[in-house]
C-alpha positions as a printed NumPy array, in Angstrom:
array([[ 13.743,  10.884,  24.107],
       [ 13.654,   7.453,  25.802],
       [ 11.379,   4.723,  24.463],
       [  9.885,   4.327,  27.943],
       [  8.718,   7.954,  27.86 ],
       [  6.217,   7.058,  25.139],
       [  4.259,   4.975,  27.667],
       [  3.86 ,   7.94 ,  30.036],
       [  1.57 ,  10.967,  29.984],
       [  1.25 ,  13.169,  28.007],
       [  3.027,  11.129,  25.294],
       [  1.074,   7.868,  25.715],
       [ -2.11 ,   9.27 ,  24.144],
       [ -0.168,   9.956,  20.953],
       [  2.268,   7.008,  21.069],
       [  1.558,   5.716,  17.549],
       [  1.95 ,   9.142,  15.944],
       [  5.093,  10.048,  17.891],
       [  6.7  ,   6.66 ,  17.266],
       [  5.878,   6.902,  13.565],
       [  7.447,  10.352,  13.323],
       [ 10.581,   9.259,  15.19 ],
       [ 11.   ,   6.133,  13.064],
       [ 10.481,   8.151,   9.888],
       [ 13.17 ,  10.59 ,  11.013],
       [ 15.491,   7.642,  11.739],
       [ 15.154,   6.348,   8.209],
       [ 15.647,   9.86 ,   6.876],
       [ 18.935,  10.072,   8.767],
       [ 17.821,  12.898,  11.092],
       [ 17.43 ,  10.795,  14.25 ],
       [ 19.371,   7.803,  15.565],
       [ 17.814,   4.991,  17.594],
       [ 20.211,   3.488,  20.109],
       [ 20.23 ,   2.249,  23.713],
       [ 16.403,   2.427,  23.841],
       [ 16.344,   6.138,  23.078],
       [ 16.088,   8.509,  20.126],
       [ 18.806,  11.116,  19.575],
       [ 19.274,  13.805,  16.931],
       [ 22.057,  13.192,  14.415],
       [ 24.19 ,  15.993,  13.024],
       [ 21.718,  16.3  ,  10.149],
       [ 18.839,  16.325,  12.619],
       [ 20.46 ,  19.079,  14.665],
       [ 20.871,  21.185,  11.528],
       [ 17.234,  20.609,  10.57 ],
       [ 16.096,  21.439,  14.1  ],
       [ 17.643,  24.875,  13.725],
       [ 15.424,  25.381,  10.675],
       [ 12.221,  24.299,  12.467],
       [ 10.662,  27.811,  12.417],
       [ 11.01 ,  27.925,   8.618],
       [  9.371,  24.49 ,   8.218],
       [  6.585,  25.544,  10.578],
       [  6.012,  28.749,   8.653],
       [  5.632,  27.212,   5.201],
       [  4.195,  23.806,   6.024],
       [  2.138,  24.907,   9.037],
       [  0.763,  28.342,   8.344],
       [  0.298,  27.662,   4.623],
       [ -0.747,  23.994,   4.813],
       [ -4.159,  24.613,   3.249],
       [ -2.608,  26.679,   0.439],
       [ -0.15 ,  23.897,  -0.347],
       [ -2.919,  21.282,  -0.193],
       [ -5.132,  23.24 ,  -2.584],
       [ -2.214,  23.55 ,  -4.996],
       [ -1.912,  19.752,  -5.132],
       [ -5.57 ,  18.761,  -5.385],
       [ -9.1  ,  19.578,  -4.336],
       [-11.546,  18.034,  -1.919],
       [-10.807,  14.587,  -0.424],
       [-12.994,  11.632,  -1.389],
       [-15.77 ,  11.202,   1.207],
       [-15.211,   7.428,   1.384],
       [-11.488,   7.59 ,   2.131],
       [-10.802,  11.137,   3.398],
       [ -7.81 ,  11.239,   1.047],
       [ -7.478,  12.663,  -2.444],
       [ -8.071,   9.513,  -4.448],
       [ -7.058,  10.907,  -7.816],
       [ -3.707,  12.095,  -6.418],
       [ -3.099,   8.732,  -4.711],
       [ -3.92 ,   6.88 ,  -7.934],
       [ -1.812,   9.086, -10.204],
       [  1.175,   9.317,  -7.848],
       [  1.109,   5.585,  -7.066],
       [  1.062,   4.859, -10.772],
       [  4.173,   6.983, -11.305],
       [  5.997,   5.413,  -8.336],
       [  5.097,   1.987,  -9.66 ],
       [  6.289,   2.801, -13.158],
       [  9.629,   3.984, -11.77 ],
       [ 10.364,   1.254,  -9.238],
       [  8.011,  -1.705,  -9.43 ],
       [  6.005,  -2.35 , -12.557],
       [  8.478,  -4.502, -14.473],
       [  8.925,  -6.774, -11.455],
       [  5.175,  -7.03 , -10.924],
       [  4.412,  -7.604, -14.596],
       [  7.078, -10.306, -14.883],
       [  5.744, -11.984, -11.744],
       [  2.122, -12.092, -12.922],
       [  3.176, -13.198, -16.411],
       [  5.183, -16.044, -14.863],
       [  1.938, -17.38 , -13.389],
       [  0.556, -17.801, -16.938],
       [ -2.949, -16.368, -16.406],
       [ -5.671, -18.58 , -17.892],
       [ -8.532, -16.119, -17.469],
       [ -9.464, -12.685, -16.228],
       [ -6.932, -10.79 , -14.103],
       [ -8.45 ,  -8.858, -11.181],
       [ -6.751,  -5.927,  -9.425],
       [ -8.194,  -4.955,  -6.032],
       [ -7.481,  -1.28 ,  -5.385],
       [ -6.636,  -0.661,  -9.023],
       [ -6.418,   3.149,  -8.961],
       [ -6.223,   4.47 , -12.521],
       [ -6.081,   0.906, -13.87 ],
       [ -2.771,   1.482, -15.679],
       [ -1.038,  -1.39 , -13.885],
       [ -4.003,  -3.68 , -14.579],
       [ -3.976,  -2.796, -18.264],
       [ -0.255,  -3.554, -18.458],
       [ -0.775,  -6.936, -16.764],
       [ -3.648,  -7.831, -19.098],
       [ -1.71 ,  -6.744, -22.182],
       [  1.311,  -8.831, -21.14 ],
       [ -0.866, -11.866, -20.301],
       [ -3.221, -11.412, -23.278],
       [ -6.198, -11.792, -20.938],
       [ -9.184,  -9.601, -19.97 ],
       [ -9.205,  -7.712, -16.689],
       [-11.412,  -6.249, -14.006],
       [-10.451,  -3.707, -11.352],
       [-12.074,  -2.301,  -8.231],
       [-11.301,   0.878,  -6.323],
       [-13.157,   2.635,  -3.519],
       [-12.288,   6.133,  -4.795],
       [-14.838,   7.633,  -7.169],
       [-12.281,  10.1  ,  -8.526],
       [ -9.787,   7.307,  -9.183],
       [-12.467,   5.298, -11.007],
       [-13.383,   8.358, -13.069],
       [ -9.727,   8.787, -14.014],
       [ -9.567,   5.076, -14.873],
       [-12.067,   5.541, -17.687],
       [ -9.206,   6.938, -19.768],
       [ -7.41 ,   3.629, -19.211],
       [-10.531,   1.718, -20.253],
       [-10.591,   3.701, -23.503],
       [ -6.91 ,   2.952, -24.057],
       [ -7.665,  -0.726, -23.495],
       [-10.319,  -0.711, -26.221],
       [ -7.8  ,   0.689, -28.681],
       [ -5.415,  -2.139, -27.748],
       [ -8.157,  -4.744, -28.024],
       [ -8.118,  -5.533, -24.283],
       [-11.403,  -6.217, -22.476],
       [-11.05 ,  -4.079, -19.336],
       [-13.674,  -3.177, -16.729],
       [-13.249,  -0.834, -13.739],
       [-15.84 ,  -0.666, -10.955],
       [-16.147,   1.473,  -7.841],
       [-16.343,  -0.778,  -4.779],
       [-14.991,  -1.305,  -1.295],
       [-12.894,  -4.439,  -1.806],
       [-13.329,  -5.398,   1.847],
       [-17.086,  -5.763,   1.296],
       [-17.547,  -7.403,  -2.114],
       [-20.823,  -9.311,  -2.48 ],
       [-20.896, -10.678,  -6.052],
       [-18.85 , -13.56 ,  -7.419],
       [-16.559, -13.597, -10.439],
       [-15.889, -17.222, -11.434],
       [-13.975, -16.181, -14.571],
       [-11.166, -14.534, -12.557],
       [ -7.967, -16.596, -12.562],
       [ -5.497, -14.322, -10.749],
       [ -6.247, -11.676,  -8.096],
       [ -3.749,  -8.957,  -7.231],
       [ -3.769,  -6.42 ,  -4.406],
       [ -1.036,  -3.801,  -4.356],
       [ -0.058,  -1.71 ,  -1.344],
       [ -3.421,  -1.624,   0.404],
       [ -3.522,  -4.776,   2.56 ],
       [ -1.883,  -2.856,   5.431],
       [ -4.968,  -0.631,   5.507],
       [ -7.169,  -3.616,   6.399],
       [ -6.942,  -3.904,  10.193],
       [ -6.927,  -5.452,  12.727],
       [ -5.324,  -8.742,  11.749],
       [ -8.413, -10.899,  12.295],
       [-10.468,  -8.588,  10.077],
       [ -7.765,  -8.677,   7.404],
       [ -7.782, -12.477,   7.519],
       [-11.577, -12.451,   7.124],
       [-11.34 , -10.158,   4.093],
       [ -8.633, -12.227,   2.419],
       [-10.648, -15.354,   3.161],
       [-13.68 , -13.776,   1.495],
       [-11.734, -13.505,  -1.766],
       [-11.749, -17.3  ,  -1.951],
       [-15.564, -17.064,  -2.154],
       [-15.804, -14.019,  -4.411],
       [-13.258, -15.442,  -6.878],
       [-13.927, -19.185,  -6.485],
       [-11.715, -20.34 ,  -9.377],
       [ -8.778, -17.989,  -8.833],
       [ -5.568, -19.982,  -8.671],
       [ -3.466, -17.245,  -7.075],
       [ -3.761, -14.188,  -4.858],
       [ -0.719, -11.955,  -5.367],
       [ -0.196,  -9.368,  -2.625],
       [  2.294,  -6.503,  -2.883],
       [  2.76 ,  -4.512,   0.3  ],
       [  5.065,  -2.551,   2.588],
       [  5.76 ,  -3.778,   6.111],
       [  7.265,  -2.371,   9.268],
       [ 11.063,  -2.381,   8.999],
       [ 13.103,  -4.816,  11.036],
       [ 15.238,  -1.906,  12.269],
       [ 14.835,   1.852,  12.62 ],
       [ 18.382,   2.322,  11.322],
       [ 18.829,   3.323,   7.688],
       [ 21.901,   2.525,   5.613],
       [ 21.29 ,   5.764,   3.726],
       [ 18.563,   8.434,   3.816],
       [ 15.638,   7.892,   1.436],
       [ 12.086,   9.178,   0.98 ],
       [  9.527,   6.399,   0.565],
       [  9.838,   4.564,   3.896],
       [  9.844,   7.704,   6.103],
       [  6.816,   9.035,   4.238],
       [  5.03 ,   5.683,   4.565],
       [  5.716,   5.537,   8.306],
       [  4.788,   9.172,   8.896],
       [  1.478,   9.297,   7.035],
       [  0.259,   6.013,   8.494],
       [  1.258,   7.078,  11.988],
       [ -0.81 ,  10.243,  11.538],
       [ -3.719,   7.951,  10.643],
       [ -3.169,   5.982,  13.843],
       [ -1.951,   2.898,  11.974],
       [  0.946,   0.594,  12.797],
       [  2.076,  -1.374,   9.717],
       [  2.435,  -5.12 ,  10.164],
       [  5.789,  -6.793,  10.337],
       [  6.718,  -9.215,   7.563],
       [  6.136, -12.123,   9.945],
       [  2.709, -10.798,  10.984],
       [  1.653, -10.409,   7.342],
       [  2.55 , -14.01 ,   6.621],
       [  0.611, -15.159,   9.691],
       [ -2.466, -13.323,   8.391],
       [ -2.132, -15.052,   5.015],
       [ -1.975, -18.451,   6.699],
       [ -4.945, -17.646,   8.937],
       [ -6.939, -16.668,   5.83 ],
       [ -6.279, -20.086,   4.293],
       [ -3.439, -19.389,   1.857],
       [ -0.096, -21.061,   1.295],
       [  2.785, -18.725,   0.44 ],
       [  4.475, -20.12 ,  -2.658],
       [  6.92 , -17.274,  -3.264],
       [  8.18 , -14.177,  -1.486],
       [  9.992, -11.534,  -3.532],
       [ 11.816,  -8.496,  -2.159],
       [ 10.844,  -5.359,  -4.082],
       [ 12.876,  -2.261,  -4.937],
       [ 10.784,  -0.072,  -2.618],
       [ 12.189,  -0.355,   0.936],
       [ 10.525,  -2.857,   3.306],
       [  8.248,  -4.091,   0.526],
       [  7.49 ,  -7.585,  -0.726],
       [  5.415,  -9.506,  -3.214],
       [  3.791, -12.714,  -1.993],
       [  2.353, -15.318,  -4.338],
       [ -0.412, -17.033,  -2.361],
       [ -2.42 , -20.083,  -3.277],
       [ -5.706, -21.087,  -1.631],
       [ -5.112, -24.016,   0.692],
       [ -7.836, -26.526,  -0.162],
       [ -7.442, -28.084,   3.239],
       [ -8.156, -24.822,   5.086],
       [-11.481, -24.189,   6.756]])
């Protein structure tokens, strides 16, 4: 398929989804992007021969497979919040948590640590334990917040003051002047378009007026559709967000949003998860 075909009917109406699928297949090693077109690789040709089998199990039995994983989606997000929270926690523990914990600890928290989109709260508890500071977390998913109560109980045993609230972090209305560091992991790409994202990030300067740092961890659009070796996270990220009609920001676009929101980027750290970074941002007192 040529790139130009995606701008023509009937493909144009589904351009984001089709592009996301093709780019995911590129990073999985099944498709190659070259000379402004997408071509099947040898692996892709082999998989194409098995398409009826994939369609049988993942198409005809999609609802059976979904029910085996989890129940009804959360009304607020239309995704299964408990599964997102639990799976994200396990991915983080395997690939990211030590890097994130070391980064936050290096900032020497002087007060409460806040995690926006905290899921089960396990990462927040680890940050608070390492920093020897209290913590507060917010998540829009009611099922994730329910699951986080186990983490709150664990925190009590460890002597850590931990609070988890259900809230849409793009619409916070209270203020928390005791928060010193705010973190937001792998959800900023969901806040779109860019001007809205800048408004939300700017609002954190009001909601957490004494916070010295905003630390954002996120995945961005890759610089190239080519993959040095097949892997799972990036194709899955591209595919699921394409199905949601979302185009992840580039690294450069993310940094422009931070600047527009009134933050200076002090550090940028490449993470183990492909196309993912941590940015240490500081409110720019000279910004409007």
